[in-house]
C-alpha positions as a Markdown table, in Angstrom:
| # | Residue | x | y | z |
|---|---|---|---|---|
| 1 | Met | 0.0 | 0.0 | 0.0 |
| 2 | Lys | 1.1 | 3.6 | -0.6 |
| 3 | Lys | -0.3 | 6.9 | 0.5 |
| 4 | Tyr | -0.4 | 10.2 | -1.4 |
| 5 | Leu | -1.5 | 13.7 | -0.3 |
| 6 | Val | -4.3 | 14.8 | -2.6 |
| 7 | Gly | -6.9 | 17.5 | -3.2 |
| 8 | Gly | -6.9 | 21.1 | -2.0 |
| 9 | Ala | -3.8 | 20.5 | 0.3 |
| 10 | Val | -1.7 | 19.8 | -2.8 |
| 11 | Arg | -3.1 | 22.7 | -4.8 |
| 12 | Asp | -2.5 | 25.1 | -1.9 |
| 13 | Leu | 1.0 | 23.7 | -1.4 |
| 14 | Ile | 1.9 | 24.6 | -5.0 |
| 15 | Leu | 0.2 | 28.0 | -4.6 |
| 16 | Lys | 1.8 | 28.6 | -1.2 |
| 17 | Arg | -1.6 | 29.1 | 0.4 |
| 18 | Gln | -2.3 | 28.0 | 4.0 |
| 19 | Asn | -4.3 | 24.8 | 4.2 |
| 20 | Asn | -4.6 | 22.9 | 7.5 |
| 21 | Asp | -6.8 | 20.1 | 6.1 |
| 22 | Lys | -4.8 | 17.1 | 4.9 |
| 23 | Asp | -6.4 | 14.4 | 2.8 |
| 24 | Tyr | -4.6 | 11.3 | 1.8 |
| 25 | Val | -5.5 | 8.6 | -0.7 |
| 26 | Ile | -4.4 | 5.0 | 0.0 |
| 27 | Val | -3.6 | 2.8 | -3.0 |
| 28 | Gly | -3.3 | -1.0 | -2.8 |
| 29 | Ser | -5.1 | -1.6 | 0.5 |
| 30 | Ser | -8.5 | -2.7 | 1.7 |
| 31 | Phe | -11.1 | -1.9 | 4.3 |
| 32 | Asp | -10.0 | -4.8 | 6.5 |
| 33 | Glu | -6.3 | -4.1 | 6.2 |
| 34 | Met | -6.9 | -0.5 | 7.2 |
| 35 | Leu | -8.7 | -1.6 | 10.3 |
| 36 | Ser | -6.0 | -4.1 | 11.1 |
| 37 | Leu | -3.4 | -1.3 | 11.0 |
| 38 | Gly | -5.2 | 0.7 | 13.7 |
| 39 | Phe | -7.3 | 3.0 | 11.5 |
| 40 | Lys | -10.8 | 3.9 | 12.5 |
| 41 | Ser | -13.5 | 4.1 | 9.9 |
| 42 | Val | -15.4 | 7.5 | 9.9 |
| 43 | Gly | -16.9 | 7.6 | 6.4 |
| 44 | Lys | -20.6 | 7.2 | 6.2 |
| 45 | Ser | -20.7 | 6.8 | 2.4 |
| 46 | Phe | -17.1 | 6.4 | 1.5 |
| 47 | Pro | -14.2 | 4.4 | 2.9 |
| 48 | Val | -12.5 | 7.2 | 5.0 |
| 49 | Phe | -10.3 | 6.6 | 8.0 |
| 50 | Ile | -8.5 | 8.4 | 10.8 |
| 51 | His | -5.6 | 7.3 | 13.0 |
| 52 | Glu | -4.7 | 8.6 | 16.4 |
| 53 | Lys | -1.0 | 8.7 | 15.4 |
| 54 | Tyr | -1.3 | 10.5 | 12.1 |
| 55 | Glu | -2.6 | 13.8 | 11.0 |
| 56 | Gly | -5.4 | 14.1 | 8.4 |
| 57 | Glu | -8.0 | 11.8 | 6.8 |
| 58 | Phe | -7.2 | 8.7 | 4.8 |
| 59 | Ala | -9.4 | 7.3 | 2.0 |
| 60 | Leu | -9.1 | 4.2 | -0.1 |
| 61 | Ala | -8.6 | 5.0 | -3.7 |
| 62 | Arg | -12.0 | 4.7 | -5.3 |
| 63 | Thr | -14.1 | 5.2 | -8.4 |
| 64 | Glu | -17.8 | 6.3 | -8.3 |
| 65 | Lys | -20.8 | 5.7 | -10.4 |
| 66 | Lys | -23.8 | 8.0 | -10.1 |
| 67 | Ser | -27.0 | 6.1 | -9.3 |
| 68 | Gly | -29.6 | 8.8 | -8.9 |
| 69 | Lys | -30.2 | 12.6 | -8.9 |
| 70 | Lys | -29.4 | 13.2 | -5.2 |
| 71 | His | -25.9 | 14.2 | -4.2 |
| 72 | Phe | -25.5 | 11.0 | -2.1 |
| 73 | Asp | -26.8 | 8.7 | -5.0 |
| 74 | Phe | -23.4 | 7.2 | -5.8 |
| 75 | Glu | -22.0 | 3.7 | -5.9 |
| 76 | Cys | -18.5 | 3.4 | -4.7 |
| 77 | Phe | -15.8 | 0.9 | -5.8 |
| 78 | Thr | -12.4 | 0.4 | -4.1 |
| 79 | Lys | -11.1 | -2.9 | -5.4 |
| 80 | Asp | -7.9 | -2.6 | -7.5 |
| 81 | Val | -8.4 | 1.1 | -8.1 |
| 82 | Ser | -5.3 | 3.0 | -9.3 |
| 83 | Leu | -4.2 | 6.4 | -8.2 |
| 84 | Glu | -5.0 | 7.9 | -11.6 |
| 85 | Glu | -8.5 | 6.4 | -11.5 |
| 86 | Asp | -9.1 | 8.0 | -8.2 |
| 87 | Leu | -7.8 | 11.4 | -9.4 |
| 88 | Lys | -10.0 | 11.3 | -12.5 |
| 89 | Arg | -13.2 | 11.4 | -10.5 |
| 90 | Arg | -12.2 | 14.7 | -8.8 |
| 91 | Asp | -13.8 | 18.0 | -9.9 |
| 92 | Leu | -11.0 | 20.2 | -11.3 |
| 93 | Thr | -7.6 | 19.4 | -12.6 |
| 94 | Ile | -6.0 | 21.7 | -10.0 |
| 95 | Asn | -7.6 | 19.4 | -7.3 |
| 96 | Ala | -6.5 | 16.2 | -9.2 |
| 97 | Ile | -2.8 | 16.3 | -8.4 |
| 98 | Ala | -1.2 | 13.9 | -5.9 |
| 99 | Tyr | 1.9 | 14.4 | -3.9 |
| 100 | Asp | 4.3 | 11.8 | -2.6 |
| 101 | Glu | 5.6 | 13.3 | 0.6 |
| 102 | Lys | 8.6 | 10.9 | 0.8 |
| 103 | Ser | 10.0 | 11.5 | -2.7 |
| 104 | Gly | 8.6 | 15.1 | -3.2 |
| 105 | Glu | 7.1 | 14.0 | -6.5 |
| 106 | Phe | 3.9 | 15.4 | -7.9 |
| 107 | Ile | 1.7 | 13.0 | -9.8 |
| 108 | Asp | -0.3 | 15.0 | -12.3 |
| 109 | Pro | -2.0 | 12.9 | -15.0 |
| 110 | Phe | -4.6 | 15.6 | -16.0 |
| 111 | Gly | -2.5 | 18.8 | -16.4 |
| 112 | Gly | -3.3 | 20.4 | -13.1 |
| 113 | Leu | 0.1 | 21.9 | -12.7 |
| 114 | Glu | -0.1 | 23.7 | -16.1 |
| 115 | Asp | -3.6 | 24.9 | -15.2 |
| 116 | Ile | -2.3 | 26.4 | -12.0 |
| 117 | Lys | 0.4 | 28.1 | -13.9 |
| 118 | Asn | -2.1 | 29.6 | -16.4 |
| 119 | Lys | -4.8 | 30.2 | -13.7 |
| 120 | Ile | -7.4 | 28.0 | -15.4 |
| 121 | Leu | -10.3 | 26.2 | -13.7 |
| 122 | Arg | -10.9 | 23.1 | -15.9 |
| 123 | Pro | -12.9 | 20.0 | -15.2 |
| 124 | Thr | -10.8 | 16.8 | -14.7 |
| 125 | Ser | -13.3 | 14.7 | -16.7 |
| 126 | Glu | -16.9 | 14.5 | -17.6 |
| 127 | Ala | -17.4 | 13.2 | -14.0 |
| 128 | Phe | -17.7 | 16.9 | -13.1 |
| 129 | Lys | -21.3 | 16.7 | -14.3 |
| 130 | Asp | -22.2 | 14.0 | -11.6 |
| 131 | Asp | -22.8 | 16.7 | -9.0 |
| 132 | Ala | -24.3 | 20.1 | -9.7 |
| 133 | Leu | -22.8 | 21.5 | -6.5 |
| 134 | Arg | -19.5 | 21.5 | -8.3 |
| 135 | Ile | -20.6 | 24.6 | -10.2 |
| 136 | Leu | -20.9 | 26.5 | -6.9 |
| 137 | Arg | -17.6 | 25.0 | -5.7 |
| 138 | Ala | -15.9 | 26.2 | -8.9 |
| 139 | Ala | -17.3 | 29.7 | -8.5 |
| 140 | Arg | -16.3 | 29.7 | -4.8 |
| 141 | Leu | -12.8 | 28.5 | -5.6 |
| 142 | Lys | -12.4 | 31.2 | -8.2 |
| 143 | Thr | -13.5 | 33.7 | -5.6 |
| 144 | Glu | -11.0 | 32.4 | -3.0 |
| 145 | Leu | -8.0 | 32.2 | -5.3 |
| 146 | Gly | -8.2 | 35.9 | -6.3 |
| 147 | Gly | -7.6 | 37.8 | -9.5 |
| 148 | Gly | -6.8 | 36.4 | -12.9 |
| 149 | Trp | -8.4 | 33.0 | -12.6 |
| 150 | Glu | -10.8 | 32.0 | -15.4 |
| 151 | Phe | -13.1 | 29.1 | -16.3 |
| 152 | Asp | -12.2 | 26.9 | -19.1 |
| 153 | Lys | -14.8 | 26.8 | -21.9 |
| 154 | Ile | -15.6 | 23.2 | -21.2 |
| 155 | Leu | -16.6 | 24.1 | -17.6 |
| 156 | Ser | -19.0 | 26.7 | -19.0 |
| 157 | Asp | -20.4 | 24.0 | -21.4 |
| 158 | Tyr | -20.8 | 21.5 | -18.6 |
| 159 | Ala | -22.6 | 24.1 | -16.4 |
| 160 | Phe | -25.0 | 24.7 | -19.3 |
| 161 | Asp | -25.7 | 21.0 | -19.5 |
| 162 | Met | -26.3 | 20.8 | -15.7 |
| 163 | Arg | -28.8 | 23.6 | -15.4 |
| 164 | Glu | -31.8 | 21.4 | -14.6 |
| 165 | Glu | -29.9 | 19.6 | -11.8 |
| 166 | Leu | -29.0 | 22.9 | -10.1 |
| 167 | Gly | -32.7 | 23.3 | -9.3 |
| 168 | Glu | -32.5 | 20.0 | -7.3 |
| 169 | Leu | -29.8 | 21.0 | -4.9 |
| 170 | Ser | -30.9 | 21.3 | -1.3 |
| 171 | Lys | -31.1 | 24.8 | 0.2 |
| 172 | Glu | -28.7 | 23.6 | 2.9 |
| 173 | Arg | -26.0 | 22.7 | 0.4 |
| 174 | Ile | -26.4 | 26.0 | -1.5 |
| 175 | Tyr | -26.3 | 27.9 | 1.8 |
| 176 | Lys | -23.1 | 26.2 | 3.0 |
| 177 | Glu | -21.2 | 26.8 | -0.3 |
| 178 | Thr | -22.4 | 30.4 | -0.6 |
| 179 | Lys | -21.4 | 31.2 | 3.0 |
| 180 | Lys | -17.9 | 29.9 | 2.3 |
| 181 | Ala | -17.7 | 32.3 | -0.6 |
| 182 | Leu | -18.8 | 35.2 | 1.7 |
| 183 | Tyr | -15.7 | 34.7 | 3.8 |
| 184 | Ala | -13.6 | 35.7 | 0.8 |
| 185 | Gln | -12.7 | 39.4 | 0.5 |
| 186 | Asn | -14.2 | 39.9 | -3.0 |
| 187 | Ser | -17.3 | 37.9 | -2.6 |
| 188 | Ser | -18.9 | 39.5 | -5.6 |
| 189 | Val | -16.7 | 37.2 | -7.8 |
| 190 | Phe | -18.8 | 34.3 | -6.7 |
| 191 | Phe | -22.1 | 35.8 | -7.9 |
| 192 | Tyr | -20.6 | 37.2 | -11.1 |
| 193 | Ser | -19.2 | 33.7 | -11.8 |
| 194 | Leu | -22.6 | 32.1 | -11.3 |
| 195 | Leu | -24.1 | 34.8 | -13.6 |
| 196 | Ser | -21.5 | 34.0 | -16.3 |
| 197 | Leu | -22.3 | 30.3 | -16.0 |
| 198 | Gly | -26.0 | 30.8 | -16.3 |
| 199 | Ala | -26.5 | 29.5 | -12.7 |
| 200 | Leu | -27.6 | 32.7 | -10.9 |
| 201 | Lys | -31.1 | 32.7 | -12.4 |
| 202 | Ile | -31.7 | 29.2 | -11.2 |
| 203 | Leu | -30.0 | 29.3 | -7.8 |
| 204 | Phe | -30.8 | 33.0 | -6.9 |
| 205 | Pro | -33.5 | 34.2 | -9.3 |
| 206 | Tyr | -34.2 | 37.3 | -7.1 |
| 207 | Leu | -30.6 | 38.4 | -7.5 |
| 208 | Asp | -30.7 | 37.6 | -11.3 |
| 209 | Asp | -33.7 | 39.9 | -11.5 |
| 210 | Leu | -31.6 | 42.8 | -10.3 |
| 211 | Thr | -29.4 | 42.5 | -13.4 |
| 212 | Lys | -32.5 | 43.5 | -15.5 |
| 213 | Ile | -33.2 | 46.9 | -13.9 |
| 214 | Ser | -31.0 | 50.0 | -13.9 |
| 215 | His | -30.6 | 52.9 | -11.4 |
| 216 | Glu | -29.1 | 55.6 | -13.6 |
| 217 | Asn | -29.7 | 58.6 | -11.3 |
| 218 | Glu | -27.4 | 61.1 | -9.7 |
| 219 | Tyr | -26.7 | 58.8 | -6.8 |
| 220 | His | -26.4 | 55.6 | -8.8 |
| 221 | Lys | -24.4 | 55.6 | -12.1 |
| 222 | Glu | -23.0 | 52.1 | -11.7 |
| 223 | Gly | -25.6 | 50.6 | -14.1 |
| 224 | Ser | -27.8 | 47.8 | -12.8 |
| 225 | Val | -29.0 | 47.3 | -9.3 |
| 226 | Phe | -27.1 | 44.0 | -9.3 |
| 227 | Val | -23.8 | 45.9 | -9.9 |
| 228 | His | -24.5 | 48.3 | -7.0 |
| 229 | Thr | -25.3 | 45.3 | -4.8 |
| 230 | Met | -22.0 | 43.6 | -5.7 |
| 231 | Met | -20.0 | 46.9 | -5.1 |
| 232 | Ala | -21.6 | 47.2 | -1.6 |
| 233 | Leu | -21.0 | 43.5 | -0.9 |
| 234 | Asp | -17.3 | 43.8 | -1.4 |
| 235 | Leu | -17.1 | 46.7 | 1.2 |
| 236 | Cys | -18.3 | 44.4 | 4.0 |
| 237 | Ser | -16.2 | 42.0 | 6.1 |
| 238 | Asp | -18.8 | 40.5 | 8.4 |
| 239 | Thr | -20.7 | 37.6 | 6.7 |
| 240 | Thr | -24.0 | 38.5 | 8.4 |
| 241 | Ala | -23.6 | 42.0 | 7.1 |
| 242 | Lys | -22.9 | 40.6 | 3.6 |
| 243 | Trp | -26.2 | 38.6 | 3.7 |
| 244 | Ala | -28.0 | 41.8 | 4.6 |
| 245 | Val | -26.4 | 43.8 | 1.7 |
| 246 | Leu | -27.0 | 41.0 | -0.7 |
| 247 | Phe | -30.7 | 41.1 | -0.2 |
| 248 | His | -31.3 | 44.8 | 0.7 |
| 249 | Asp | -32.6 | 45.8 | -2.8 |
| 250 | Ile | -34.4 | 42.7 | -3.9 |
| 251 | Gly | -37.7 | 44.5 | -3.6 |
| 252 | Lys | -36.7 | 46.8 | -6.4 |
| 253 | Tyr | -37.6 | 44.4 | -9.2 |
| 254 | Gln | -41.2 | 43.9 | -8.0 |
| 255 | Ser | -41.6 | 47.6 | -7.2 |
| 256 | Phe | -40.4 | 48.5 | -10.6 |
| 257 | Ala | -42.6 | 45.9 | -12.3 |
| 258 | Glu | -45.7 | 47.1 | -10.5 |
| 259 | Asp | -45.1 | 50.9 | -10.4 |
| 260 | Gly | -42.3 | 51.7 | -12.9 |
| 261 | Asn | -40.1 | 52.9 | -10.1 |
| 262 | Phe | -38.3 | 51.8 | -7.0 |
| 263 | His | -40.3 | 53.8 | -4.4 |
| 264 | Arg | -41.9 | 50.8 | -2.7 |
| 265 | His | -38.9 | 48.5 | -2.7 |
| 266 | Tyr | -38.8 | 48.6 | 1.1 |
| 267 | Asp | -42.6 | 48.2 | 1.4 |
| 268 | Glu | -43.4 | 45.5 | 4.0 |
| 269 | Lys | -45.6 | 43.5 | 1.6 |
| 270 | Ile | -42.9 | 43.5 | -1.1 |
| 271 | Val | -40.1 | 42.6 | 1.3 |
| 272 | Lys | -42.0 | 39.8 | 2.9 |
| 273 | Ser | -42.8 | 38.3 | -0.5 |
| 274 | Ala | -39.1 | 38.5 | -1.5 |
| 275 | Phe | -37.9 | 36.9 | 1.7 |
| 276 | Arg | -40.4 | 34.0 | 1.3 |
| 277 | Glu | -38.5 | 33.3 | -2.0 |
| 278 | Ile | -35.1 | 33.5 | -0.1 |
| 279 | Glu | -36.4 | 30.9 | 2.4 |
| 280 | Lys | -37.0 | 28.5 | -0.5 |
| 281 | Thr | -33.4 | 28.6 | -1.6 |
| 282 | Leu | -31.3 | 29.2 | 1.5 |
| 283 | Ser | -31.3 | 27.9 | 5.0 |
| 284 | Leu | -30.1 | 31.1 | 6.7 |
| 285 | Ser | -29.7 | 31.1 | 10.4 |
| 286 | Arg | -32.4 | 32.9 | 12.4 |
| 287 | Glu | -30.1 | 35.8 | 13.1 |
| 288 | Glu | -29.0 | 36.2 | 9.5 |
| 289 | Phe | -32.5 | 36.1 | 8.3 |
| 290 | Glu | -33.8 | 38.6 | 10.8 |
| 291 | Ile | -31.0 | 41.1 | 10.3 |
| 292 | Ala | -31.3 | 40.8 | 6.5 |
| 293 | Lys | -35.0 | 41.3 | 6.5 |
| 294 | Phe | -34.8 | 44.3 | 9.0 |
| 295 | Phe | -32.2 | 45.9 | 6.7 |
| 296 | Ala | -34.3 | 45.4 | 3.6 |
| 297 | Leu | -37.2 | 47.1 | 5.3 |
| 298 | Lys | -35.2 | 49.9 | 7.0 |
| 299 | His | -32.0 | 50.6 | 5.1 |
| 300 | His | -33.3 | 53.9 | 3.6 |
| 301 | Lys | -34.1 | 55.2 | 7.1 |
| 302 | Leu | -30.8 | 53.8 | 8.5 |
| 303 | Gln | -29.0 | 55.9 | 5.9 |
| 304 | Asn | -30.8 | 59.0 | 7.1 |
| 305 | Ile | -29.3 | 58.5 | 10.6 |
| 306 | Phe | -25.8 | 59.1 | 9.2 |
| 307 | Lys | -27.0 | 62.0 | 7.2 |
| 308 | Asn | -29.0 | 63.5 | 10.1 |
| 309 | Ser | -31.9 | 63.9 | 7.6 |
| 310 | Met | -34.7 | 62.4 | 9.7 |
| 311 | Arg | -36.7 | 63.7 | 12.6 |
| 312 | Ile | -34.8 | 63.1 | 15.9 |
| 313 | Ser | -37.8 | 61.2 | 17.4 |
| 314 | Lys | -37.8 | 58.7 | 14.4 |
| 315 | Thr | -34.0 | 58.3 | 14.6 |
| 316 | Ala | -34.3 | 57.5 | 18.3 |
| 317 | Ala | -37.1 | 55.0 | 17.8 |
| 318 | Leu | -35.2 | 53.2 | 15.0 |
| 319 | Leu | -32.0 | 53.0 | 16.9 |
| 320 | Phe | -33.8 | 51.9 | 20.1 |
| 321 | Ser | -35.5 | 49.1 | 18.2 |
| 322 | Ile | -32.1 | 47.4 | 17.6 |
| 323 | Lys | -31.8 | 45.0 | 20.5 |
| 324 | Asp | -28.1 | 44.5 | 21.1 |
| 325 | Lys | -24.7 | 46.1 | 20.2 |
| 326 | Lys | -23.5 | 43.1 | 18.1 |
| 327 | Arg | -26.5 | 43.4 | 15.8 |
| 328 | Leu | -26.1 | 47.2 | 15.7 |
| 329 | Lys | -22.5 | 46.9 | 14.5 |
| 330 | Ile | -23.5 | 44.4 | 11.8 |
| 331 | Ile | -26.3 | 46.7 | 10.6 |
| 332 | Leu | -24.2 | 49.8 | 10.5 |
| 333 | Glu | -21.5 | 48.0 | 8.5 |
| 334 | Ala | -24.2 | 47.1 | 6.0 |
| 335 | Val | -25.5 | 50.7 | 5.9 |
| 336 | Leu | -22.1 | 52.2 | 5.2 |
| 337 | Ala | -21.4 | 49.6 | 2.5 |
| 338 | Asp | -24.7 | 50.5 | 0.9 |
| 339 | Leu | -23.9 | 54.2 | 1.0 |
| 340 | Lys | -20.4 | 53.8 | -0.4 |
| 341 | Gly | -20.9 | 51.0 | -2.9 |
| 342 | Arg | -22.0 | 53.2 | -5.8 |
| 343 | Ile | -20.8 | 55.4 | -8.6 |
| 344 | Gly | -22.3 | 58.9 | -8.5 |
| 345 | Lys | -23.1 | 61.5 | -5.9 |
| 346 | Ser | -21.8 | 60.5 | -2.5 |
| 347 | Ala | -23.7 | 61.0 | 0.7 |
| 348 | Asp | -22.8 | 63.7 | 3.2 |
| 349 | Phe | -22.1 | 61.9 | 6.5 |
| 350 | Ile | -22.9 | 64.0 | 9.6 |
| 351 | Phe | -22.1 | 61.3 | 12.0 |
| 352 | Ser | -19.5 | 58.5 | 12.2 |
| 353 | Lys | -20.2 | 54.9 | 12.9 |
| 354 | Glu | -18.8 | 55.3 | 16.4 |
| 355 | Gln | -21.1 | 58.3 | 17.1 |
| 356 | Val | -24.1 | 56.3 | 16.0 |
| 357 | Ile | -23.1 | 53.5 | 18.3 |
| 358 | Glu | -22.7 | 56.1 | 21.1 |
| 359 | Met | -26.2 | 57.4 | 20.4 |
| 360 | Trp | -27.6 | 53.8 | 20.7 |
| 361 | Gln | -25.7 | 53.3 | 24.0 |
| 362 | Leu | -27.2 | 56.5 | 25.5 |
| 363 | Leu | -30.7 | 55.5 | 24.5 |
| 364 | Lys | -30.3 | 52.0 | 25.9 |
| 365 | Cys | -28.7 | 53.0 | 29.2 |
| 366 | Ala | -31.0 | 55.9 | 30.0 |
| 367 | Asp | -33.3 | 55.8 | 33.0 |
| 368 | Tyr | -36.8 | 56.8 | 31.6 |
| 369 | Gly | -38.4 | 56.8 | 35.1 |
| 370 | Val | -41.9 | 55.8 | 33.8 |
| 371 | Asp | -44.6 | 54.9 | 36.4 |
| 372 | Asn | -46.2 | 51.8 | 34.8 |
| 373 | Lys | -49.0 | 51.6 | 37.4 |
| 374 | Thr | -50.6 | 55.0 | 36.7 |
| 375 | Met | -50.1 | 55.3 | 33.0 |
| 376 | Asn | -51.5 | 53.5 | 30.0 |
| 377 | Val | -49.4 | 52.2 | 27.1 |
| 378 | Met | -49.8 | 55.2 | 24.9 |
| 379 | Gln | -48.8 | 57.6 | 27.7 |
| 380 | Ile | -45.7 | 55.5 | 28.5 |
| 381 | Lys | -44.6 | 55.4 | 24.8 |
| 382 | Ser | -45.1 | 59.2 | 24.5 |
| 383 | Ile | -43.0 | 59.9 | 27.5 |
| 384 | Ile | -40.2 | 57.5 | 26.4 |
| 385 | Ala | -40.2 | 59.0 | 22.9 |
| 386 | His | -40.0 | 62.5 | 24.3 |
| 387 | Lys | -37.1 | 61.6 | 26.6 |
| 388 | Gln | -35.2 | 59.8 | 23.8 |
| 389 | Ala | -35.5 | 62.8 | 21.5 |
| 390 | Asn | -34.1 | 65.0 | 24.2 |
| 391 | Ile | -31.2 | 62.6 | 24.7 |
| 392 | Leu | -30.3 | 62.7 | 21.1 |
| 393 | Lys | -30.8 | 66.5 | 20.8 |
| 394 | Glu | -28.3 | 67.0 | 23.7 |
| 395 | Phe | -25.8 | 64.6 | 22.1 |
| 396 | Ile | -26.0 | 66.3 | 18.7 |
| 397 | Lys | -25.7 | 69.7 | 20.3 |
| 398 | Asn | -22.5 | 68.7 | 22.1 |
| 399 | Ile | -20.8 | 67.2 | 19.1 |
| 400 | Thr | -21.8 | 70.0 | 16.6 |
| 401 | Asn | -20.8 | 72.9 | 18.8 |
């Protein structure tokens, strides 16, 4: 038996990128022999093992045959499988290189080293079409690798052939792959890649709709609403803020279709309808969903806080409605990205992010001294609103003098 380092670990070794996940393929062994050598089986669908003395995961060389439409519908074969046969089933040539750690030799039967040199993402074989999720993984890898990488034409052709299967991917798998892409600095590359492969309209139809409508006003000269969304997306670092930015304008397509303008894109009925569609395609966490929906409904008002262009009582009520500081920071990051992610007239900021946070803290820490026993709900709300407005008036007075 012989072991080889394979997959992303080899690719990143060549590219001098950090990768702490080590995957090995074992050639010339069997399930029983691996157990006899002290390896423990951990693979549910495939013969994968770990060993307390060795780092990484170890898998028997295998071939696969698709047996159905689901991602787990595969038959697995391990008897007398060669290294080259194992590498051939892998998605991209740059992930189909093996490395012999003892000799320092790279085994590259499919031209992965040359594709790394030329920054090309190319399918290893037609087996690429066995799992539609590979389209998302290719888009995500292009995003993570940075500038200059391109899809080979055959990958684009395969993606076209796989369009119907994209619609059968579970929302959990789509979410996980998309979130990985959001960790990258330039996450927009992921969505532009899906757009170029014809996959965006199937996976994220509500984002694809944004490519069909244009801003073209003094504040937005970047072209389509989709381009603005992508520009804003790349100004965020927090992944939850990125989800919020990604969906903040999805109501514009329906608003434009119904009214010929965007004026109702944050209307509650339109936003709720849009987020029902999001729920069908992505298994967002509760916090991600709540923040994104809140931002879609309120982003125009949240912008007005930074510009000091809203009545103080409304500013106070909006800030006070945000329940904790962590959520506030995420929302403010999304607001600033939305304001800056554009070509055209820039907004005049009166307050900084730190000052808006200070406003929120003053409102949350204030003692409103309301007698709940002698007042009704309307009276209590009126007193609190009046005191909150006074708190912000005093704060603004102090920083503008």
